[in-house]
C-alpha positions in Angstrom: 71.7 31.9 41.6 74.9 33.0 39.9 77.8 34.5 41.8 80.0 37.0 40.0 82.1 39.9 41.0 80.4 43.3 41.1 81.0 45.5 38.1 82.5 49.0 38.4 80.2 51.7 39.7 77.8 52.8 37.0 77.0 56.5 36.1 75.0 58.3 38.7 71.8 58.8 36.8 69.1 56.2 36.6 68.2 55.9 32.9 65.9 52.9 33.2 62.4 54.3 32.5 60.7 51.3 33.9 62.3 52.0 37.3 60.9 55.5 37.2 57.5 54.1 36.4 57.6 51.7 39.4 58.6 54.7 41.6 55.6 56.7 40.2 53.3 53.8 40.7 54.4 53.4 44.3 53.8 57.1 45.0 50.4 56.9 43.3 49.2 53.9 45.3 50.2 55.6 48.6 48.5 58.8 47.6 45.3 57.0 46.5 44.7 55.8 50.0 46.3 58.7 51.9 43.1 60.2 53.1 40.9 57.1 53.7 41.0 56.9 57.5 42.7 59.7 59.4 45.9 60.7 61.2 47.8 58.2 63.3 48.6 59.4 66.8 52.3 60.0 66.0 51.4 62.3 63.1 49.2 64.4 65.4 52.1 64.6 67.9 54.6 65.6 65.2 52.3 68.4 64.0 52.2 69.7 67.6 55.9 69.4 68.0 56.3 71.3 64.7 54.4 74.2 66.4 57.1 74.1 69.1 60.3 73.9 67.0 63.3 72.9 69.0 66.7 71.3 68.5 65.4 68.1 70.0 62.5 66.5 71.7 62.0 63.9 74.5 61.4 61.0 72.2 62.9 62.0 68.8 65.3 64.4 67.1 64.1 67.5 65.4 63.8 66.6 61.7 60.4 65.0 61.5 58.6 67.7 63.4 60.3 70.3 61.2 59.1 68.5 58.1 55.6 68.2 59.5 55.5 72.0 60.1 56.8 72.8 56.7 54.4 70.4 55.0 51.4 71.8 57.0 52.3 75.3 55.9 52.7 74.3 52.3 49.6 72.1 52.0 47.1 73.9 54.2 47.5 71.5 57.1 45.6 68.7 55.3 46.0 64.9 55.9 46.5 64.2 52.2 49.2 66.9 52.0 51.0 65.5 55.1 50.9 62.0 53.6 52.6 63.2 50.3 55.9 63.3 52.1 56.1 59.6 53.1 54.7 58.7 49.7 57.6 60.6 48.0 59.8 58.7 50.4 58.6 55.4 49.0 59.4 56.6 45.5 62.8 57.6 46.7 63.4 54.1 48.2 62.6 52.6 44.9 65.0 54.8 43.0 67.8 54.5 45.6 67.5 50.7 45.6 67.6 50.5 41.8 70.7 52.8 41.9 72.3 50.4 44.3 71.6 47.5 42.0 73.1 49.4 39.1 76.2 50.3 41.1 76.5 46.6 42.0 76.6 45.7 38.3 72.9 44.8 37.7 71.6 45.3 34.2 68.3 46.9 33.4 66.3 43.8 34.4 68.2 43.6 37.7 67.5 47.2 38.4 63.9 46.8 37.6 63.6 43.7 39.8 65.2 45.6 42.7 62.8 48.5 42.2 59.7 46.2 42.1 60.9 44.3 45.2 61.2 47.6 47.1 57.8 48.9 45.9 56.2 45.6 46.9 57.8 45.2 50.3 55.0 45.1 52.9 57.0 46.9 55.5 57.7 49.8 53.1 54.1 50.0 51.9 52.9 50.4 55.5 55.7 52.5 56.9 55.7 55.0 54.0 51.9 55.6 54.5 52.3 57.8 57.6 54.6 60.7 58.4 56.5 59.4 61.3 60.2 59.2 62.0 60.4 55.8 60.2 60.0 57.0 56.6 62.7 59.6 57.0 64.9 57.0 58.7 64.4 54.5 55.9 65.2 57.0 53.2 68.4 58.1 55.0 69.4 54.4 55.4 68.9 53.8 51.7 70.9 56.9 50.7 73.7 56.0 53.1 73.7 52.4 51.8 74.0 53.7 48.2 77.0 55.7 49.3 78.5 52.6 50.9 77.9 50.7 47.7 79.5 53.3 45.6 82.5 53.5 48.0 83.0 49.7 47.9 82.5 49.2 44.2 84.5 52.2 43.0 87.1 52.5 45.8 86.6 56.3 45.5 87.1 57.6 49.0 85.1 60.7 48.3 82.0 58.6 48.9 82.9 58.7 52.6 81.6 62.3 52.7 78.2 61.3 51.2 77.9 58.5 53.8 78.7 60.8 56.7 76.2 63.4 55.4 73.4 60.9 54.9 74.0 59.2 58.2 74.2 62.5 60.0 70.9 63.6 58.5 69.4 60.3 59.6 70.5 60.9 63.2 68.4 64.1 63.0 65.4 61.9 62.4 66.1 58.9 64.5 69.1 57.4 66.4 68.4 54.1 64.7 70.8 54.8 61.8 73.6 54.7 64.4 73.3 50.9 64.3 74.2 51.0 60.6 77.2 53.1 61.3 78.4 50.7 64.0 77.6 47.7 61.8 79.7 49.1 58.9 82.6 49.6 61.4 82.3 45.8 62.2 82.2 45.1 58.5 85.4 47.0 57.9 87.1 45.4 60.9 86.3 41.9 59.6 87.2 42.6 56.0 91.0 43.1 55.5 90.6 43.7 51.7 88.5 46.8 52.4 90.8 48.4 55.1 92.8 50.5 52.7 89.6 52.6 52.3 89.9 53.6 55.9 93.2 55.4 55.2 91.6 58.5 53.8 91.2 62.1 54.9 87.7 61.8 53.5 86.8 59.4 56.3 87.9 62.0 58.8 85.8 64.6 57.0 82.8 62.2 57.0 83.2 61.6 60.8 83.3 65.3 61.4 80.2 65.9 59.2 78.3 63.1 60.9 79.2 64.5 64.3 78.2 68.0 63.4 74.8 67.0 62.0 74.0 64.7 64.9 75.2 67.2 67.6 72.0 69.3 67.9 69.9 66.6 69.3 72.6 65.2 71.6 73.2 68.7 73.0 69.5 69.2 73.5 69.2 65.8 75.3 72.2 66.6 77.5 70.7 70.0 78.5 67.4 68.3 79.4 68.7 65.4 81.4 68.7 62.8 78.6 65.0 62.1 78.6 65.4 59.8 75.6 67.0 57.2 77.9 63.8 57.1 79.9 61.9 56.4 76.7 64.4 53.6 75.8 63.9 52.1 79.3 60.2 52.1 78.7 60.6 50.4 75.3 62.8 47.7 76.9 59.8 46.5 78.8 58.7 44.9 75.5 62.1 43.4 74.7 61.1 39.7 75.3 57.8 39.9 73.4 59.7 41.6 70.6 62.3 38.8 70.5 59.6 36.1 70.3 58.0 37.8 67.3 61.2 39.1 65.7 62.1 36.5 63.1 58.5 35.8 61.9 58.2 39.6 61.5 61.3 39.8 59.3 59.6 37.4 56.9 56.1 38.9 57.2 57.1 42.5 57.0 59.3 42.2 54.0 56.9 39.6 52.5 57.5 35.9 52.5 58.1 35.8 48.7 60.9 38.4 49.1 62.8 36.4 51.7 64.8 34.4 49.2 65.7 37.6 47.4 67.1 39.4 50.4 68.7 36.3 52.0 70.3 35.5 48.6 71.5 39.1 48.4 73.2 38.9 51.8 74.9 35.6 50.9 76.1 37.1 47.6 77.5 40.2 49.2 79.3 38.0 51.9 81.0 36.0 49.1 82.2 39.1 47.2 85.5 40.4 48.6 84.6 44.0 47.9 81.0 43.9 49.2 81.7 41.7 52.3 81.7 44.9 54.4 78.0 45.6 53.5 77.0 41.9 53.8 78.5 41.8 57.3 76.8 45.0 58.2 73.4 43.6 57.1 73.8 40.5 59.2 75.0 42.6 62.2 72.1 45.1 62.0 69.5 42.3 61.8 71.1 40.2 64.6 71.8 43.1 67.0 68.2 44.3 66.9 67.1 40.8 67.8 69.6 40.6 70.7 68.5 44.0 72.0 64.8 43.2 71.8 64.1 45.9 69.2 60.9 46.2 67.4 60.6 44.1 64.3 60.7 47.1 61.9 63.9 48.6 63.3 66.2 46.9 60.8 63.9 47.7 57.9 66.3 50.2 56.3 68.9 47.5 55.6 66.7 45.6 53.2 67.1 48.1 50.4 70.7 47.0 50.0 69.7 43.3 50.4 67.1 43.7 47.6 69.6 45.4 45.4 72.2 42.7 46.0 69.7 39.9 45.5 68.5 41.4 42.3 72.1 41.5 41.1 72.8 38.0 42.3 69.8 36.6 40.5 70.9 38.1 37.2 69.6 36.0 34.3 66.6 34.6 36.2 63.2 35.1 34.6 62.2 38.7 35.5 58.6 38.5 34.5 57.7 35.5 36.7 59.4 37.0 39.8 57.9 40.4 39.2 54.4 39.0 38.9 54.8 37.0 42.1 56.0 40.1 43.9 53.2 42.2 42.7 50.6 39.6 43.6 52.1 39.2 47.0 52.1 43.0 47.5 48.4 43.1 46.6 47.7 40.8 49.5 50.1 42.6 51.8 48.5 45.9 51.0 45.3 44.9 52.6 47.2 44.8 55.9 49.7 47.6 55.2 47.3 50.2 53.8 43.8 51.4 54.7 42.1 49.5 51.8 39.3 47.9 53.8 36.3 50.0 54.9 37.1 51.2 58.4 34.3 49.2 59.9 35.9 46.0 58.5 38.8 46.3 61.0 36.4 45.1 63.7 35.7 41.9 61.7 39.1 41.0 60.2 42.3 40.5 62.3 44.3 43.1 60.3 45.4 45.0 63.4 47.1 41.9 64.7 49.8 42.7 62.1 49.3 46.4 61.6 47.9 48.0 64.8 48.4 51.5 63.4 45.4 51.1 61.1 43.0 51.2 64.0 44.9 54.1 65.5 43.9 56.2 62.5 40.2 55.8 63.4 38.0 58.3 65.3 40.1 61.3 66.4 37.7 64.0 65.2 34.7 62.3 66.9 36.7 61.8 70.2 37.6 65.5 70.2 33.9 66.4 69.4 32.9 64.4 72.5 35.4 66.3 74.6 34.0 69.5 73.3 30.4 68.5 74.2 31.5 67.7 77.8 33.3 71.1 78.0 30.4 73.0 76.6 28.0 71.3 79.1 29.8 73.1 81.9 28.5 76.4 83.3 30.2 79.4 81.8 31.7 80.4 85.1 33.2 76.9 85.5 34.5 76.8 81.9 36.5 80.0 82.5 38.7 78.0 85.0 38.7 74.7 83.2 41.5 73.3 81.2 41.7 70.2 79.0 44.1 67.4 80.0 45.0 64.4 77.9 46.6 61.1 79.1 48.8 60.7 76.0 50.3 62.7 73.2 47.9 61.3 70.6 44.9 62.6 72.4 46.6 65.9 73.1 47.7 66.2 69.4 44.1 65.5 68.3 42.7 68.3 70.5 45.5 70.6 69.2 44.5 69.7 65.6 40.7 69.8 65.9 39.8 71.5 69.3 40.2 75.2 68.4 37.4 74.9 65.7 35.1 73.4 68.4 35.9 76.1 71.0 38.2 74.1 73.2 41.0 75.8 75.2 44.6 74.7 74.7 45.3 71.1 75.8 47.9 70.0 78.2 49.5 66.6 78.9 52.2 65.1 81.0 53.2 62.7 78.2 56.6 63.1 76.6 57.3 66.6 75.1 53.9 67.9 76.1 55.1 67.8 79.7 58.0 70.0 78.8 55.7 72.6 77.3 54.4 73.2 80.8 51.3 73.0 83.0 48.0 74.6 82.6 47.5 78.2 83.7 47.5 78.7 87.5 43.9 80.0 87.4 42.6 76.7 86.0 41.5 74.7 89.0 39.3 72.3 87.1 39.8 70.1 84.0 38.1 68.0 81.4 40.3 65.0 81.3 40.8 62.4 78.6 41.6 58.8 79.4 43.1 59.2 82.9 41.7 56.7 85.5 39.4 58.5 87.9 41.2 56.9 90.9 44.4 58.6 89.8 42.7 61.9 89.3 41.4 61.9 92.8 45.0 62.3 94.1 45.0 65.8 92.6 41.3 66.9 92.5 38.7 66.9 95.3 35.9 65.9 93.0 36.0 63.6 89.9 33.0 62.5 87.9 32.8 60.4 84.7 31.1 62.6 82.1 31.3 60.4 79.0 32.9 57.2 77.6 34.2 57.4 74.0 33.1 54.8 71.4 34.2 55.1 67.8 30.9 53.6 66.7 32.6 51.0 64.4 33.6 48.5 67.1 37.3 49.0 66.2 39.6 48.1 69.0 42.3 50.8 69.5 43.8 52.7 72.4 41.0 55.2 72.5 38.0 52.9 72.4 36.4 53.1 75.8 38.4 56.1 76.8 36.8 57.8 79.9 36.1 61.6 79.7 36.1 63.0 83.3 35.3 66.4 84.8 37.7 67.1 87.7 37.3 70.0 90.0 38.9 71.4 93.1 42.6 71.2 92.3 44.3 70.2 95.6 47.7 71.8 95.0 49.0 74.4 92.6 50.0 73.2 89.1 53.6 74.1 90.0 53.5 71.3 92.6 51.4 68.8 90.6 53.3 69.0 87.3 56.7 67.6 88.4 54.9 64.6 90.0 52.9 63.5 86.9 55.7 63.5 84.2 55.5 60.5 81.9 58.3 59.9 79.4 57.4 56.8 77.5 
C-alpha cells in the first residue's frame, strides 16, 4: 500500500465510463430480483404511512413514507416499481463513492475499484433491495461524505453548505446521520490543521440549513410526546446481543474480502493531514455504534468513504485481480443479500441467520387471504360490527395493501403509528384479530375463539409463521377506553 498526499479536488463530473457501467449493472441486478418474493413488512408500513402524510411518525421521519407514496402513484403501486427507488440508490452509491475517490486523487483505475467495491458490498446489495429508511440514509451519508471530501481536499468553505444540506435531508429519513455530524465534529476537534475551515460564514449557513431541514420531525416528535424515545428504549433491549455480533457483522456485511480495502482506507486517511478529519470520523462512527449497542448495519453509510480512500491508497495495485475477487465474493454474498434462491429453499438453507428480512418477504398475500376467509365466514349481521385488528404494523400494512380487494374493512393496530391513527369505530364490538395471544384478547373481549392458524406452506420461519387468527366478540369497554391501554411503541 502506498501512502501519498491527496491530489487537489477533481472536476465535479464523473467521466469514467466504466464507473457508469458498474452503476448500471448494480441497478440492473437489483431490478432483476426486485419482484421475486414480496414486500418486506417495513415497506408495507411505509406505504400505509404514505397514505397518512405527516411531518413525522412514531418511529421515523417523514421522507421515506413520502417517497413511498410518490413512487406508488407513479408506478401504479407495484412491488417492482417500489423497488426501483432503492435500486437507483445503489447506483447513486457507486457514483458517489467513485466521485469521492476522484476527489481524493485516485486515477481511473482507483475510481473503478471504488465503484466495484461499493457495488459488491454485501450490506449495500441487501439494504438497497428494499425501500426502507436505510437506502435513503446511506445515500445521504455518501453525499455528505463527498461534500466533506471536497471540503478537505479543496479547502473551499462553500462545501459546508452542501454538507449541511445533505445531512439535513438525511435527518428527514433517519436520525442516524446525526452520528456522522457528531463524528466530524470530533474529527475537527482532534485535527488542528483543519481548524481554519471552521472559521467560515459558510459553516454557520450549513448549521442553519441542517437545523431547518431537520426541524419538522423534531417539532412533530415534541408535539407528540417524543415517541421515538420509546422506540429507542425498546431497541436498547437488544444492545448486548448487538455488541456480541457487531464486529463479525462489520466484516460479513461489507464482505470479508473488502475488509483490507476499507481498513486500509481508514489508515491512509488518518495519516494524511488534510483527510485526518474524515479518518477520525470513520473510526468514531464505527466505535460509537458498538459502544451504544447499535445494530450492525447502522454505521454502513461510512464505508463509502472508506472504500474510496482505500481505492486511492492502493493506487498501482493490480486492478483486475482485485476486481475479480470482489465480484466473485459478491456473487456468493448475493445469495444471502438478495432473493436469488427459490422461496422454499429458505427453509433448508440457513440464509435467514444472516439476512432475516428475506423470510419476512414471504406470504403476505396468503395471510391476508386467510384473514378474509375468516371474516367472510361470519354471519352478515356480525360482519357489520366487526373490525380487523393486527398485532404489528407489518400485518396491518399487508391488510391495507391487499385487504380491500378481498372485501376486508379498514385495519387497525396499536403498533407504532397505527395507534396514532386511532381506534376502530365505536359501533364495532367484535374483531378478527391477527397474531394477538387469545389470553390477552380476553382482557378486552368476553368471547375469543381461534379461527385459523397461518402457515406459509413453504416451511419458512418468519414472524408470521404460526400466527393465530382469532374472532373476538363482546367488547368489554368502549374503544375510547381500550385504545390508550394497548399502545405499543416499538
